[in-house]
C-alpha positions in Angstrom: 91.0 106.7 80.9 92.0 103.1 81.0 90.5 100.7 83.5 92.4 100.5 86.8 94.2 103.8 86.3 93.7 106.7 88.6 93.8 110.5 88.0 94.8 110.9 91.6 98.0 113.0 92.2 98.5 111.5 95.6 101.8 109.8 96.0 102.5 107.4 98.8 105.4 108.4 101.0 106.1 104.8 101.7 105.2 102.8 98.5 105.2 99.5 100.4 102.2 100.8 102.4 99.9 100.3 99.3 99.3 96.6 100.1 98.5 97.4 103.7 96.1 100.2 102.7 94.4 98.0 100.2 93.9 95.3 102.8 92.5 97.9 105.2 90.1 99.1 102.5 88.8 95.5 102.0 88.5 94.9 105.7 86.5 98.1 106.3 84.3 97.5 103.3 83.5 94.0 104.6 82.7 95.3 108.0 80.3 97.8 106.5 78.8 95.2 104.2 79.9 96.9 101.0 81.1 94.9 98.0 84.2 96.4 96.3 84.3 95.8 92.6 86.7 93.0 91.6 87.8 94.9 88.5 88.9 98.0 90.6 86.5 100.4 88.9 84.5 102.4 91.4 82.5 104.4 88.9 79.4 102.3 89.6 79.5 102.5 93.4 77.4 104.9 95.3 79.2 108.0 96.6 77.8 107.2 100.1 79.5 103.8 100.0 82.9 105.0 98.9 82.7 107.9 101.4 81.8 105.5 104.2 84.8 103.3 103.3 87.2 106.3 103.2 85.8 107.8 106.4 86.2 104.6 108.3 89.7 104.1 106.9 90.7 107.6 108.1 89.1 106.9 111.5 91.0 103.7 111.9 94.3 105.3 110.8 93.9 108.1 113.4 93.2 105.5 116.1 96.4 103.6 115.1 98.4 106.8 115.2 97.0 107.8 118.6 97.9 104.4 120.0 101.4 104.6 118.7 101.8 108.1 120.1 100.5 107.1 123.5 103.0 104.2 123.7 100.5 101.5 122.7 98.1 102.2 125.6 94.4 101.8 124.7 92.1 104.3 126.3 
């Protein structure tokens, strides 16, 4: 498989969201102290690190959705 390509069959419902999701990925990784490879190849990263990034992204997206559903009120 060529570098930078993905076998993922996931398709973004809103393609413009890719930039925002990438930004969120880098923010979360920085908060966790994890360096994301500049070439985009994650094969050398520890599963624990990639899982931590993905888990924290999911957690943050759920928080954003909850805030939007509650009318922007923070609990």
